[in-house]
N, C-alpha and C positions, 0 to 999 in steps of 0.2 A: 504494499500499500504506499503510495507516495504521499508527501506532505499535502499536495493539493487535493488528493482524494480524501485525505483525513478531514479537510474542511467540508467536502461534500458529505462525508459520513456524519459530521457534526450537525449538519442540517436536519438529519433524521432523528436526532436525539430529542428527548423531552427538554423543555426550556430549562435552560440551565436552572474565598475560600472567604487595674490601677492606673491611673493617668500616666502617660509617658513623661519621663523626667527631663526631656530636652528643654533647653531655655527657650523662651519666646523670642523668635527672631525679630530683628528690627525691620521696619518697613522703609523701603527706599525704592526709587525709580531704577529700572534696569536690573531688577532682582527677581528671583523666583524661588519659592519655598515649597519643597516637596515633603510629603509625609507618607512613608511606605514601609512595607515589611523589610526586615534585614536581608541582605544578599538577594535583593529582588530588582535592583536597578544598576546597570553597569557604570562604574566610575568614568571609564573612557567615553561613554556616550554622553554623560553629564558634561564632560569637558568639551565634547564636540558641539553640544548645544550652545555652551558659553562662547566658543570661538566663532560660531556662525551667526549668533544673534547679538553678542555683546552683553548679554545678561549674566549676572553672577548667580549661580544655582547653589542652594543650601539643601541638603538632604538630611532629614531626621527619620528615625525608625521607631515603629511601634512594635511591642511584643505580641499584641492581640488586637483584633478589631474592636473588642470591647473597650480597650484603652483608647484607641483612636476615636471612637464615637463619644466616649466620655469626655475627652478633651474638647471636641467640637461642641458638645451640648453645654459645656461649661463656658463656651465663648472664647476659649483660649487657642493658642497655637499660631495664629497669623499665617496659616498655610494657604498656598495657592492651588495646589493639586494634591488630592488624596487618592488612595487606591483600594476601594472597598469591593466586597463581593456583592452579589445581587441583593441579598437580604439587607445589607446595611445601606445600599443605594435607596432601597424602598423607605427605609426609616429616615434617612436623610431628607428625602423628598417630602415625606409626610410631616416632618418636624421643621420644615423650612430651613434646613441646614445646607441645602445644595442650591447653587446659582444656576440660572438658566444658561445652557450652553448651546443648544440647538446644533448638535454635532453634525447633522446632515448638511448644514450650511457651510461647513469647513471645506476649503479647497480639496484636501486629501481624503475627504470622505469616500470619494469614488473607489478608493483602494480597499475599503472594508468588505470582507467576504460576506456573502448574503446571509448566512446563519446568524451573524452577529450584528446585523443592521437594526434588529429589534429585540427587546426582551420583555418578559411578562411584567416586570416592575417599571420599566420605562419604555413603553411600546414605540414611541416616536423619537427615542434617544434625544429627548429635550435636555436631560441633565447629565448624561453619561456617554462615554465612549469606551470601546473595548481595549483591554490591555493583553494580558496573558490568559490561557486557559489550560486546565489539566485535570488530574485525577488524584484520589487519595487511596493508597493501598498500604502495603508494608514491604519492607526490604529486609533480607536476611543475607548473611555471609555463608555461602554454600560450603566454604572450606571448614566451617566450624559447627555444622549441624550433623547429626547422625545420618549416615548414608549419603550426605552431600545434597539432599533435596527434600523439600517440604511440600505438602499437599497445597494446592491452590485454593485454600480455604481460610476463613477467618478463625476456624477452629485452632489453627496453629498459633494464632495470635492471642486469642482470648482464653483458650484452654491449653496453654503451652506445655511442652515437654519439660520434665524436671531439669534437664541439662541447661535450660534457658533461664532458670530462676536467677534474678539479679542481673541478667545480661540482656534485658530488653528495655525499650524506652517508647514512650507515647508522645504524640503531639499534645500540646496544651490547648487544644481547640475543641470547644464544647460540641459543636455541630459534627465535626468529623468523627470524634470518638463516639458520641451518642448514636450517630447514624450507622456507623460500622457495627456496633453492637446490635442495633435493631436488625440490620441486614442478616446477621448471623442467626439471630433468634427467629427470624421470619416474622418480625413485627413491623407494622407500618411506622416509618420514622416520624410521622406526624400523629402518632397515636395520642388520643386524649383519654385513654383508659389508664387509671392509676395502677391497676394491677399489672398491666403490661410494662409501664414505666418502672415498676418495682422489679420486675424480671431483668430489665436492662441494668438497673443499679446493682442487683445481685451478681450479675455476670462481671461487671466492672470491679466490684469490691473483691470478688474471688480472684481476679487477675492482678489486682493492685500489688500484692507482695512480690510479684515477679518483676515489677518494673523498677528501673533505677531512677527514672525521672519522667515528669510530664514537662515537655519543653518544646517551643517552636524555634528556639535559637540553638545553634550548634548541631543540628540534626545531621548535617553533612560531615563535619569534623568528627563527631562522636562515632559514626560508622567507619570512617576512614582510619581512625586511630585505634579501632578495635575495642573501644570502651564498652560497646554492646554488640550483640550478635544480630539482633533484630530490632527494627525501628519502624513504627508507623510513620509513613513519609508521603509527602507530595511527590509526584513522579519526576518533576524537574530536579528535586534534590536527589532522588535516587539516581538519575542520570549523572549528576556530578560526583556522586560516590563511586559509580562504576567506572568513571574515567580514571580514578586513582586505585580502585580496588576491583579488578575484573571478576572476582568471585562473587560480587554482590548481585543478588537477584531481586528484581521488583515483581511483586505478585498482584494480580488482578483477582481478588477472591471471587469464587464462583457464586457466592450468596449475594453479591452486590458490591459495586464501587461507586463512590461519589464522583460525579463529574461537575466541575465548578469553573467559573470564569471570573476574572477580576476586571475592574473598570477604573477609568480615570474620571474623577469628579472634582469640580471646583467648589469649595466651600462658599456659602452665602456671604461670609465676611472676608473673602480673599483680598488681601492688600494690593495684588498686582493682577487684576482680572484679565487685562489684555495680554500680558505675558503668559498667563495660564492657557488662554485660548491658542496662543501661538505655539506653546509647547505641545498641547494635545494634538494640534494639526500636524506638527512636526513628527510626532510619534506615529502617525498614521502613514508615513512614508515607508515604503517597503524596506529600504536599507536600514533605517533606524529601528524598525520593528524586528528585523532580522538580528540586528546587533543585540537587542534585548533578549531575544530567544537564545542566541548563542551563549549569552552570559548566564541566564536563569535556567536553561534547560527545559523551558516550557514552550509550547506552541503559541503563536500570536494569531491575530484575526485578520491579517492583512494579505490580500491577494498580491502575488508577485514577489513576496518576501523569500520564497523557497530558494530562488537561485543565489541568494546571498547568505544562506544559512549553512552551518557546519554539517558536512555529510555524516558526521558522527551521530547527529540527532536523528537523522532518517534511519540509521542502522540500529538504533537502540529501541527495542520493543517497549521500554519504560516510557518513551516519548512518542514514537510512532506506533501506536497500539495495533497489534494484530487484529485483523477484521473479526476473527472468531470470538473475540472478547467483547464485541460491541453490545451484545444482549445483556452483559453484566453491568453496564453503566446506568447510574440513576442520577438524573438531573435535579436542579433546584426545584423544590416544592414548597409552596407557601402553606404554612401550618396555621391552625386555629391558635388564638391567644391561650386557651386552656392547654393545648399541646406544648406551646413554648414555655408556659409556666411549669409544667411537669418536667420538661427538659432542664430548666434552670434549677429546680429542686434536686433532681438527680445529680446534676453537676456539683451543686453546693455540698451535698452530702458526701459525694466521692472525694472532693478536694479538702474537706474539713479534717 
């Protein structure tokens, strides 16, 4: 399957990842302030934007989307572009935290692949533009597991073998962890049944002693250094691990795999609104989108970017997913408030 065909495949999918301590940036002309996940934007590309536009770029990182949203809700940050998943885009729009962008009016919108021109939370792309997309599974070091191979199932992760006790790590992402447990148990990830939510909590609590940490930071280095044998990971992180550790295997569990996409959004109180629009348009250029993919290990939403991308991305099944795994993907699904409340309660009990 080529990268281009991957985008066509995406079209068939269901509609679609504590306040950060960074100092509040000063506001000035000719500047741009970005707020993104760590290891999710290439420093060289930031320098390229500075050279081509004359704007100075400052990048701050958040540890979780909850941190990012909390900072925006508190009116802090002074950021020009943030990078939320669909659910946070919806919340930002509903709470008046997102500025009108009208992405289809941008000159480079013509490059956006068809599946990403609309989303369920922003159908006309009035407030958002696509960034990267990928999946959430788990990675293991085949050189350190019995027999060198594990089953393509969440069972290996949630009911692990004794040899893995203390040698596993989880993402610190409520939705990814909760959803994966729901897939394994055959429970709707949007369940509003308290009994089913309790089953998810029981599974997660049983697994907890096997985990070294819950963390979104250091997932790549942790695997490369051999600190853990298995890690719940986003597929781009798995790709970057495999570049350094060829024995790493990314798994698309047969019970279900979350398919997600991230977006670029301008906060309502952005100090450099025009620079923000300029940056988003610039990121919709195939060469720039490809540079971001080459760095992050994730696919982008831009037609024509494939010719500028690292051939290693195309060769890695963690990134260029084999077609036979397509039926395992589960896209974004809007849940009821009751379902979200149950999820929050499960997560709070798990992390207490």
